[in-house]
C-alpha positions in Angstrom: 44.5 11.8 27.2 46.0 10.4 23.7 45.5 6.7 24.9 42.2 7.3 25.4 41.5 9.0 22.2 43.5 6.5 20.5 40.9 3.8 21.8 37.8 5.6 21.1 38.9 6.4 17.7 39.4 3.0 16.6 35.4 2.1 17.6 33.6 1.4 14.4 31.0 4.0 13.8 32.6 6.3 16.5 32.1 10.1 15.5 34.6 12.4 17.3 33.5 16.2 17.5 36.4 18.2 18.4 35.9 21.9 18.1 38.8 24.2 17.6 39.6 27.9 17.7 37.5 29.8 15.0 35.1 26.8 14.1 31.3 27.5 14.3 31.2 25.7 17.6 30.7 28.2 21.0 34.2 29.1 22.1 33.8 27.5 25.7 33.8 24.0 23.7 37.0 24.5 21.7 39.6 21.9 22.8 36.9 19.7 24.2 36.0 15.9 22.7 32.5 14.6 22.1 31.8 11.3 21.2 28.7 9.8 19.3 28.0 6.4 17.5 27.0 8.1 14.2 28.4 6.1 11.4 27.2 8.4 8.6 29.3 11.2 9.7 26.8 13.5 10.9 26.5 15.1 14.2 23.5 13.8 16.0 20.8 16.9 16.3 18.4 15.2 19.3 20.7 12.6 20.8 23.9 13.9 23.7 27.3 12.2 23.1 27.9 8.9 25.1 31.5 10.4 26.1 33.2 13.5 26.3 36.5 14.7 27.4 36.6 18.3 28.9 39.8 20.4 29.5 38.7 23.4 31.5 36.1 24.6 33.9 32.6 25.5 32.1 30.7 28.5 33.8 28.2 25.6 35.8 30.8 23.1 36.2 33.8 23.7 38.1 34.2 21.6 41.0 36.6 19.4 39.2 39.1 22.2 39.1 39.8 21.8 35.5 41.4 25.4 34.8 44.7 24.4 37.1 47.4 23.0 35.3 47.4 19.6 33.3 43.6 18.8 34.6 41.5 17.3 32.0 37.9 15.1 32.7 36.8 11.9 31.0 33.0 11.8 31.2 31.1 8.7 30.3 27.3 8.0 30.1 27.5 4.3 31.8 23.8 3.7 33.0 22.6 2.8 36.3 24.0 -0.4 36.6 27.6 0.1 35.6 27.5 3.6 37.6 26.5 1.3 40.6 29.2 -1.2 40.0 31.7 1.5 39.8 30.8 3.7 42.5 29.3 1.3 44.9 26.0 3.1 44.8 23.1 3.8 42.6 23.3 7.2 40.6 19.8 8.6 42.2 21.6 7.9 45.8 24.3 10.7 45.2 25.2 12.7 48.2 26.9 15.4 46.5 28.0 17.0 49.5 30.5 13.8 50.3 32.0 13.8 47.0 35.4 15.5 45.9 34.8 16.3 42.2 38.4 17.2 42.1 40.0 14.1 42.9 42.1 12.3 40.4 42.3 8.5 39.1 39.0 8.0 40.9 35.5 7.1 39.4 33.2 9.7 40.3 29.7 10.8 39.9 29.7 13.8 37.0 29.4 16.7 38.8 26.1 17.6 37.1 24.9 14.7 35.6 25.9 11.6 38.0 22.1 11.1 38.8 21.5 10.2 34.8 24.2 7.6 35.1 27.2 9.7 33.9 30.8 8.7 35.8 33.7 11.2 35.7 37.4 10.7 36.0 39.7 13.8 36.5 43.2 12.7 35.1 42.7 8.9 34.5 45.7 7.1 35.6 47.0 3.6 36.8 43.9 3.3 39.0 41.4 4.0 36.6 42.5 3.8 32.9 42.0 -0.2 32.1 38.4 0.1 33.4 37.6 3.5 31.8 38.3 2.2 28.5 36.1 -0.9 29.3 33.4 1.5 30.1 33.7 3.6 26.9 33.6 0.5 24.7 30.4 -0.6 26.6 28.9 3.2 26.3 30.1 3.3 22.4 28.0 -0.2 22.0 25.1 0.8 24.2 24.5 4.2 21.9 25.1 1.9 18.8 22.3 -0.7 20.0 20.1 2.7 20.6 20.3 4.1 17.3 20.1 0.4 15.5 16.6 0.1 17.6 15.3 3.2 16.5 16.5 2.5 12.8 14.6 -0.9 13.3 11.4 0.7 14.5 11.1 3.0 11.5 12.8 6.0 13.1 15.2 8.2 11.7 18.9 7.4 11.1 21.6 8.6 13.6 22.1 12.1 12.5 18.2 12.8 12.8 17.7 10.9 16.2 
């Protein structure tokens, strides 16, 4: 996880939201990480992160078995084309009954958001880390382009999208 965090933290304009115990964020999010392109340092109010790292099961997301010791999951919004390149099928054709969402070091559709172009990797390792780092950088650049397009059209800045 530290290798991935170090890489993401090096991106220009990245904002890392890492809720901790006692913060104003919901307790369920404590210990997880959320990443945005937000060079003004403000958490966007109307935009989802482009990547997350989750360290536990959420009530509606248990199939990755993240409550087991030493398990965590990297989630990346990669879009339809890269999703297809990584998994071999497009997001709209996911057959969830055939996916083992707890498999480690394998690109999988996100258990909840796969149909929207999100991939997930439980405990990235030797098979996935290099490609996951590349996908993270692509996701960061895509988020940056979206923000810059909105700004060029006269839309709100990164914190107000």
